[in-house]
N, C-alpha and C positions, 0 to 999 in steps of 0.2 A: 536761612542766612544768619550767621553769628553776629552779635553786637560787638562793635569795636570798642566803644567806650560810652558810658552814660555821664553826661555833664548836668547834674541836677543843681538847682540853686534855691535859696530861701527867698520868701517874699520880703522878709525884713530881718534885721538882727544879724548875728554872727554865730555860726556853728561849724567848727573846723572838721567835723565828721562828714560834712557835705563838701564834695570836691569842687563844685562850681561856685563862683562868686562874681559880682559885678564891682567895678571900680570906676570912679569918675575923675577925669582930669580937672584939677582945681582951677586951671586957667581958662580952659575952653568950655567946661561943663559937659563935654562929650563922654559918653559911657562906653565901657569896654567889658567884654566877657573874659574872665580868667578861669583857669583850671589848675587844681593843685598838682596835677601830674600823676595822681594815684590812679592806677588802672587795674582792673580785675581780669578775670578769665580763668582763674584756678590753677594755671600752670606754674610750676616752680620757676622762679626767676622773673616773673612778670611783676615788676615793682617800679616805683617812682624813679629812684636814682639811676637804675639801669636804663629805663626809657630815656631820661633826659640826657644821659651820657652817650648812649648808643645813637640816638637820633640828632645829637648836637643841638638840642633845644636850649632856650635861654630862660632861666629862672629870674623872676623880677621880685624885688622887695616892695610891697604895697603898704602904704601907711593907712592904718585903720582909724576910725573916728575916736577910739579910746587912747590913741597915741602909740599903740603897739604895731608891730609889723607882721604881715602875712606874706608868705612866698607863694608864687604861682607862675604859670605860663600864660602869657598874653595870647589869647586865642583869636579874637576878632573885635572890631568895633561893632556895636549892636545895630548900627544903621549906616546908610551911605551906599553909594554905588560901588560894587565890587567888594563889599564888606565880607561876604562869605568866602572869598578866595583863601585867606589865611586859615579859616576854620577847616576847609577841605584839605589843605596841606597838612594841618595838624592831625586830622583823622587818618590820613594816609600814613603819616609817620608812625602812628600807633599800630596800624595794620601791619606795616612792614616790620616793626619791632617785635610783635607777637610771632610773626613768621620766623624771625631771627632767633627768638627764644626756642621755638620748636626745633630748629635746625642745629641748635647748640652754639650759634655764633656769639651769643652774649656771655658765654661761660669761658671763653678763652682767657689766658693770662693777660693779654693786651686789653681786652674789653673790661676786665675787672680792675685793672690799673687805671684805665680811663675813668671808670666810675668813682674810684677812690679820689683821683685828682679833682674831679668835678666837685665833690662835696667839700674838699679842702678849699678849693678856689671860692666857692659860693659862701661858705662859712666865713671866710676872711673878709668878704665885701658885704655881707648881709647887713642891712640897716644903713648902708651908706646913703647920704643925702646928695642929690644932684641940684643943679641950678634950675632956673625956670625952663620948662619944656612946653611945647605947643602940641596941639592935637596932631599936626602934621608929623612931628617928631615921633609920637607914639605910634601912629599908623605905619611909619617907616620901620619901627622896631617890630611891629606885628608881622611885617613882610620880610624880615631879615632872612628867614629860612628860604624864601623864594629867591632872594638875591644870591645867596650862597649856592643854591641848586643851579640857577642859571649860570653862575660863574663856573661851576663844576662842568656843566655841559659845554660851555664855551671853551674851557681849557681842553677838554677831551677832543673837541672838534679840531683843535690845532695839531693833534697828534702827540703821541708819547714815545720817547726813546725806549729802546729795549732795556728792560730792567727797572724802569721808572713806574711809579704808581702814585695815585692820588691819595692823600691822607687828610684827616681833619682831627681837631682836638678841641677841648674846652677853651684852650688858650689861644688857638689860631684857627681862623675860619676855613682855610684851605691851604694845602701845600702839595708839592711834588717831592717824593723821596726816592732815593736810590739806596736800597738797603736800609740802614738806619740813619742815613745822612739826608738832611733836608736840602734840596737844591733850588726850590722855588717856594716862596711864602706869600700868601695873600691875606689881607685883613680887610673886612667890609665894615664901613661906617655908615651911619644913617644920616650924617650931616657933614658939612665941611667947616664946622665951627672949630674954634681953637681947642676946646676940650677934647673933641673927638679926634682931631688931627694929632694933638699931643699924645693921646692914648695910643693911637694907631702906630705912630713912630716908635713909641716905647715897646709895644708888643712885637713889632717887626724886628727891632734891634735886639731885644732880649731873647726871642724865640727862634730867630734865624741868625745864628751867631757866625756861621762860616762866611768868610769874605767872598767865597764863590757862589753863595746862595743869592739869587735875585729876589728882591723884595718889592711888593706891589701893594699900594693902598688903594682900595676900591671905594669911590666916593660918588654921591648923587650928582648927575651932570647939570642939574638945574640950580646949583649954587656956585657962587664965585669963591674961589680959593684965594685967600689973602696973599699978597706978593711975598711977604716975609716967610709965610708958611711954605709957599711953593719953592722959595729959595732954600729953605731948610731941608725939604724933601730932596731937592737936587744935590745938596751937599752930602746928604746921607745916602745917596745913590738909591733912593726909593722911587720907583715909577708910580704913576697914577693911572688907574683905569676908571673910567666914568661909566655910570649906568643911569637909566631912566626908568621910572615906574609908570606904567599905564594902568588902567582899570583891570586889564586882563593879562598883562605879561610884564616881564623884566627884560629890558633891552640893554645889552652891553654896547656902548658907543665906541 
């Protein structure tokens, strides 16, 4: 059986040639495993940016003790019930990516353009500083891919019109397109805080420009959406889809 990826870590210190590293949330003290995204395997095209773009993974900027930043993919919390689920999903994304490399899917013009946009997007926001976060927020981020996958399966189950297809990009979590036109747009957020809702509204308005395109903001169902935010979504004709995370699954409400 071939190895999908090795995530080695140091006992202490920093060495950027080692792909795995741990980071601690300064508010909760909880530790998380990150991976640089560098994957091996020998095949041409098996590389970090191609993996992140093809699998729609999220790069995070992590503040190091010396004040510098290190980029990585949040793999999993190192403890807690259900902690391994995001790690399993990450490994599967690497397995699927390597299969896509072998089949040539990652070498298409569309895939290469997606990779280019990913790097431009992340470089633009690298090093940005967020407000206070909680361990719950970080855990939701680590399961973002699960939510998007569940959303994709949910949308498939509702049926697709002839000529319509599901699409994803670095800038938008999920969409339905007819040809090159976006007819449905979905953006997943890990909280219903003002910052996340503001960002979600902006993404949906900017990237779903056609008046005929339906827009949906996907939010956790265990949070209360402020009345003025709900009113703003209604004025912007943005629907809300709620979800709930359990230890073993994502439930679309």
